[in-house]
VOPAGU-2260 file (C-alpha; in pm, 1 decimal, decimal comma):
REM VOPAGU-2260
SITE   aa  ch    i         X         Y         Z
SITE  MET   A    0    6578,8    3773,6    4892,4
SITE  ARG   A    1    6727,0    3951,4    5190,5
SITE  PHE   A    2    6706,4    4330,5    5225,0
SITE  ASP   A    3    6813,0    4583,7    5485,3
SITE  LEU   A    4    6534,3    4838,5    5439,5
SITE  HIS   A    5    6659,0    5110,6    5674,0
SITE  ILE   A    6    7006,5    5259,6    5628,5
SITE  HIS   A    7    7125,4    5620,0    5663,7
SITE  SER   A    8    7395,2    5782,5    5451,5
SITE  ASN   A    9    7571,6    6115,1    5495,3
SITE  HIS   A   10    7267,2    6276,1    5336,6
SITE  SER   A   11    7126,2    6243,8    5689,5
SITE  SER   A   12    7274,3    6486,6    5941,1
SITE  ASP   A   13    7331,1    6206,6    6192,0
SITE  SER   A   14    7534,1    5974,3    5968,1
SITE  SER   A   15    7876,3    6004,2    5806,6
SITE  LEU   A   16    7850,8    5697,7    5578,9
SITE  THR   A   17    7908,0    5758,4    5208,7
SITE  VAL   A   18    7676,0    5589,1    4964,4
SITE  ASP   A   19    7963,1    5389,7    4811,9
SITE  GLU   A   20    8063,4    5261,9    5155,8
SITE  ILE   A   21    7707,9    5147,8    5220,0
SITE  LEU   A   22    7680,8    4967,5    4886,5
SITE  GLN   A   23    8010,8    4786,9    4927,5
SITE  GLN   A   24    7931,4    4681,9    5283,7
SITE  ALA   A   25    7588,2    4553,2    5181,1
SITE  VAL   A   26    7746,0    4333,5    4914,9
SITE  LYS   A   27    8007,7    4216,3    5163,4
SITE  LYS   A   28    7729,8    4118,0    5405,3
SITE  GLY   A   29    7561,2    3910,5    5134,5
SITE  LEU   A   30    7247,8    4123,3    5109,1
SITE  ASP   A   31    7039,3    4107,7    4793,5
SITE  GLY   A   32    6921,3    4464,6    4834,9
SITE  ILE   A   33    6891,1    4770,3    5052,7
SITE  ALA   A   34    6694,0    5089,5    5096,9
SITE  ILE   A   35    6882,8    5404,9    5189,1
SITE  CYS   A   36    6624,6    5603,1    5384,8
SITE  ASP   A   37    6772,4    5936,8    5481,1
SITE  HIS   A   38    6585,1    6190,4    5687,5
SITE  ASN   A   39    6347,0    6388,8    5467,1
SITE  THR   A   40    6546,8    6349,2    5146,7
SITE  VAL   A   41    6559,6    6092,7    4867,5
SITE  GLU   A   42    6899,6    6213,4    4744,6
SITE  GLY   A   43    7099,4    5937,1    4912,6
SITE  SER   A   44    6878,1    5662,1    4775,5
SITE  LEU   A   45    6880,4    5802,5    4422,5
SITE  LEU   A   46    7258,5    5827,3    4433,8
SITE  GLY   A   47    7268,0    5469,3    4562,1
SITE  ILE   A   48    7062,2    5345,8    4267,5
SITE  ARG   A   49    7292,8    5523,8    4023,9
SITE  ARG   A   50    7617,1    5413,4    4188,2
SITE  ALA   A   51    7508,3    5049,1    4214,7
SITE  ARG   A   52    7454,7    5050,0    3839,0
SITE  GLU   A   53    7781,3    5232,3    3765,7
SITE  LEU   A   54    7977,2    4991,3    3984,8
SITE  ASN   A   55    7788,0    4692,9    3840,0
SITE  LEU   A   56    7711,5    4562,5    4187,6
SITE  PRO   A   57    7487,9    4257,1    4246,0
SITE  LEU   A   58    7259,6    4467,1    4464,6
SITE  ILE   A   59    6907,1    4604,6    4427,7
SITE  VAL   A   60    6871,0    4955,0    4570,7
SITE  LEU   A   61    6515,3    5066,2    4638,5
SITE  PRO   A   62    6429,6    5436,1    4641,2
SITE  GLY   A   63    6332,6    5548,9    4987,8
SITE  VAL   A   64    6316,3    5818,8    5251,4
SITE  GLU   A   65    6246,5    5848,3    5624,5
SITE  VAL   A   66    5988,6    6122,3    5665,4
SITE  SER   A   67    5947,6    6314,3    5990,6
SITE  THR   A   68    5580,9    6366,2    6072,1
SITE  ILE   A   69    5440,4    6558,2    6366,5
SITE  GLU   A   70    5381,8    6231,2    6550,8
SITE  GLY   A   71    5694,1    6039,8    6447,0
SITE  HIS   A   72    5887,9    5880,6    6161,5
SITE  LEU   A   73    5767,3    5689,2    5857,1
SITE  LEU   A   74    5973,5    5504,6    5597,8
SITE  VAL   A   75    5844,2    5547,0    5244,5
SITE  LEU   A   76    5974,9    5312,0    4975,6
SITE  GLY   A   77    5927,5    5345,9    4601,6
SITE  VAL   A   78    5926,5    5726,5    4578,7
SITE  LYS   A   79    6183,4    5929,0    4386,9
SITE  GLU   A   80    6087,8    6274,9    4505,7
SITE  ASN   A   81    6080,2    6430,9    4849,2
SITE  ILE   A   82    5765,0    6420,5    5057,6
SITE  PRO   A   83    5673,5    6722,8    5272,5
SITE  HIS   A   84    5775,5    6669,2    5632,2
SITE  ASP   A   85    5635,9    6789,3    5965,5
SITE  LEU   A   86    5280,3    6711,6    5859,9
SITE  PRO   A   87    5035,1    6494,4    6057,8
SITE  TYR   A   88    5124,5    6131,4    5996,9
SITE  LEU   A   89    4790,4    6045,4    5835,3
SITE  GLU   A   90    4838,3    6328,4    5586,2
SITE  THR   A   91    5191,3    6206,8    5515,2
SITE  ILE   A   92    5062,7    5853,5    5453,6
SITE  SER   A   93    4803,8    5990,7    5210,5
SITE  VAL   A   94    5062,1    6195,9    5018,2
SITE  ALA   A   95    5304,6    5903,2    5004,6
SITE  ARG   A   96    5040,5    5666,3    4870,2
SITE  GLN   A   97    4938,4    5917,9    4604,1
SITE  LYS   A   98    5300,2    5909,6    4486,4
SITE  GLY   A   99    5294,7    5529,4    4474,3
SITE  GLY   A  100    5496,2    5479,7    4792,1
SITE  VAL   A  101    5482,4    5192,9    5038,8
SITE  VAL   A  102    5451,6    5338,3    5388,9
SITE  ILE   A  103    5623,9    5165,5    5679,5
SITE  ALA   A  104    5595,3    5261,6    6045,8
SITE  ALA   A  105    5959,5    5296,6    6148,1
SITE  HIS   A  106    6048,9    5170,5    6498,3
SITE  PRO   A  107    5697,8    5264,4    6616,8
SITE  PHE   A  108    5762,9    5217,8    6988,9
SITE  LYS   A  109    6111,0    5367,5    6998,3
SITE  SER   A  110    6177,8    5736,9    7043,3
SITE  GLY   A  111    6072,1    5905,1    6719,5
SITE  GLY   A  112    5813,5    5638,3    6633,8
SITE  ILE   A  113    5441,0    5689,5    6576,5
SITE  GLY   A  114    5334,7    5432,3    6836,0
SITE  TYR   A  115    4991,3    5286,1    6777,8
SITE  GLY   A  116    4960,4    5498,7    6465,0
SITE  ALA   A  117    5150,0    5209,0    6305,7
SITE  ARG   A  118    4811,8    5045,5    6248,2
SITE  ASP   A  119    4749,1    5297,2    5967,2
SITE  ALA   A  120    5070,6    5224,6    5773,8
SITE  ASP   A  121    5108,0    4969,8    5493,9
SITE  ALA   A  122    5366,2    4772,6    5693,8
SITE  VAL   A  123    5537,6    4780,1    6031,2
SITE  GLU   A  124    5909,0    4767,6    6107,2
SITE  THR   A  125    5897,3    4486,3    6360,0
SITE  PHE   A  126    6272,3    4437,9    6386,9
SITE  ASN   A  127    6496,2    4741,4    6416,5
SITE  SER   A  128    6846,8    4660,9    6535,4
SITE  ARG   A  129    6865,5    4980,2    6741,3
SITE  CYS   A  130    6560,8    4882,6    6950,3
SITE  ILE   A  131    6744,7    4727,3    7242,9
SITE  PHE   A  132    6455,9    4694,5    7487,2
SITE  ASP   A  133    6107,2    4557,3    7411,9
SITE  GLU   A  134    6015,3    4797,7    7130,4
SITE  ASN   A  135    6039,1    4529,2    6861,8
SITE  MET   A  136    5807,5    4298,6    7055,4
SITE  LYS   A  137    5545,2    4574,0    7081,5
SITE  ALA   A  138    5577,6    4649,1    6709,9
SITE  LYS   A  139    5538,0    4280,6    6621,5
SITE  LYS   A  140    5230,6    4251,8    6840,9
SITE  ILE   A  141    5048,7    4540,4    6673,2
SITE  ALA   A  142    5148,4    4414,4    6327,1
SITE  GLN   A  143    5008,5    4069,9    6399,2
SITE  GLU   A  144    4693,9    4207,0    6561,9
SITE  ARG   A  145    4626,4    4424,0    6257,0
SITE  GLY   A  146    4746,8    4176,3    5996,9
SITE  LYS   A  147    5016,9    4414,7    5877,7
SITE  PRO   A  148    5322,2    4304,9    5677,7
SITE  GLU   A  149    5640,9    4289,9    5885,1
SITE  VAL   A  150    5976,4    4427,6    5777,3
SITE  GLY   A  151    6316,7    4465,9    5937,4
SITE  GLY   A  152    6601,9    4711,7    5901,7
SITE  SER   A  153    6923,1    4795,2    6079,3
SITE  ASP   A  154    6851,4    5170,0    6101,7
SITE  SER   A  155    7225,6    5180,0    6052,7
SITE  HIS   A  156    7430,9    5497,2    6086,1
SITE  LEU   A  157    7751,2    5293,9    6121,0
SITE  LEU   A  158    7921,7    5065,1    5870,3
SITE  ALA   A  159    7949,7    4770,6    6108,7
SITE  THR   A  160    7574,9    4747,4    6173,6
SITE  ILE   A  161    7455,3    4733,4    5811,0
SITE  GLY   A  162    7260,0    4410,5    5760,6
SITE  LEU   A  163    7228,7    4345,5    6131,6
SITE  ALA   A  164    6849,9    4347,6    6088,4
SITE  TYR   A  165    6680,3    4255,3    5764,2
SITE  THR   A  166    6367,7    4165,9    5571,7
SITE  ASP   A  167    6327,1    3839,5    5382,8
SITE  ILE   A  168    6112,8    3910,9    5076,3
SITE  GLU   A  169    5947,6    3654,2    4851,8
SITE  ALA   A  170    5957,6    3824,4    4511,8
SITE  GLU   A  171    6127,4    3842,4    4175,6
SITE  PRO   A  172    6436,4    4068,2    4167,0
SITE  ASP   A  173    6244,7    4367,0    4033,8
SITE  GLU   A  174    6157,8    4690,6    4215,3
SITE  ARG   A  175    5787,5    4679,7    4138,0
SITE  ALA   A  176    5759,9    4311,3    4234,1
SITE  ILE   A  177    5946,7    4373,4    4560,5
SITE  LEU   A  178    5725,3    4666,3    4658,6
SITE  SER   A  179    5415,1    4460,1    4579,1
SITE  ALA   A  180    5549,3    4175,3    4793,3
SITE  ILE   A  181    5594,1    4411,9    5087,5
SITE  ARG   A  182    5239,1    4545,1    5047,9
SITE  GLU   A  183    5102,4    4191,8    5029,3
SITE  GLY   A  184    5295,3    4068,9    5331,8
SITE  ARG   A  185    5524,5    3821,6    5159,4
SITE  THR   A  186    5792,3    3925,6    5405,3
SITE  GLY   A  187    5954,0    3831,4    5732,4
SITE  SER   A  188    6170,9    4032,4    5969,3
SITE  SER   A  189    6466,0    3914,2    6174,2
SITE  GLY   A  190    6815,4    3999,3    6292,8
SITE  GLN   A  191    6992,8    4098,7    6609,2
SITE  VAL   A  192    7010,7    4414,5    6813,3
SITE  VAL   A  193    7326,6    4619,9    6819,7
SITE  PRO   A  194    7562,1    4572,7    7114,6
SITE  LEU   A  195    7511,7    4830,1    7388,1
SITE  SER   A  196    7865,7    4956,9    7328,7
SITE  VAL   A  197    7769,4    5054,9    6973,0
SITE  VAL   A  198    7461,7    5239,3    7101,4
SITE  VAL   A  199    7683,3    5435,2    7340,1
SITE  ILE   A  200    7925,1    5521,2    7057,2
SITE  HIS   A  201    7638,4    5648,1    6842,6
SITE  ILE   A  202    7502,0    5861,9    7127,6
SITE  LEU   A  203    7845,7    6011,6    7193,7
SITE  ARG   A  204    7893,0    6089,1    6824,7
SITE  GLY   A  205    7556,2    6262,8    6818,6
SITE  LEU   A  206    7647,2    6475,6    7119,1
SITE  LEU   A  207    7980,6    6562,2    6961,0
SITE  ARG   A  208    7807,9    6681,1    6644,5
SITE  LYS   A  209    7578,0    6904,2    6849,2
SITE  PHE   A  210    7870,8    7063,6    7031,2
SITE  ARG   A  211    8069,6    7110,0    6710,2
SITE  LYS   A  212    7789,4    7282,0    6520,5
SITE  PRO   A  213    7776,9    7604,6    6728,3
SITE  GLY   A  214    8154,5    7629,8    6698,6
SITE  LYS   A  215    8141,2    7597,5    6320,1
SITE  GLU   A  216    7863,6    7856,8    6297,1
SITE  LEU   A  217    8058,9    8100,5    6515,1
SITE  TYR   A  218    8372,7    8048,4    6304,5
SITE  SER   A  219    8171,0    8114,3    5989,2
SITE  ARG   A  220    8027,4    8439,5    6123,6
SITE  ILE   A  221    8367,4    8569,9    6230,8
SITE  PHE   A  222    8581,1    8470,2    5934,5
SITE  HIS   A  223    8342,8    8472,0    5637,3
């Protein structure tokens, strides 16, 4: 089965994608499943699970979240409640495991990654489509040196890039079986990096959001 294990919805401040848009695009791309991993909230993934059922889509949606630790970001799959953020990454890993989560080092050698702390996670994201330099190679090296399972995800904030990177998982189409397969390393990561033009668009959109926010706050103070 083919999964994109790293997608952001509009429950993340840096994405405008609705959950329904993500689900429909994933089906269009021929994915068997996805994980919506918004920043520090499981709300997007829980909505995704519910909407996939309501729409009767042929898509498995795993619960997930991207947690910000002091050292960098971790993906946690299989949890349906928020995990405290801004803790040391080892403490976050411990909390996530207590809740039954599978902990993945997200883009460990990209900005926002935990670097060599990836060796302490359950799996390593060795193909992230937004890693346009040699970050994926470094992640793959540490995963192979440590015998860690490898996963891939688009880290998509844009509709067009969903499914650009993915994880092939050898498992039955069941959440528990899929999470076990990831833990046990019955996975492979692959895909392609996003075109540089898309990276530039995403950066510009991020800057635009930052400039808009002070204006909105000022408007709110004056008129409300």
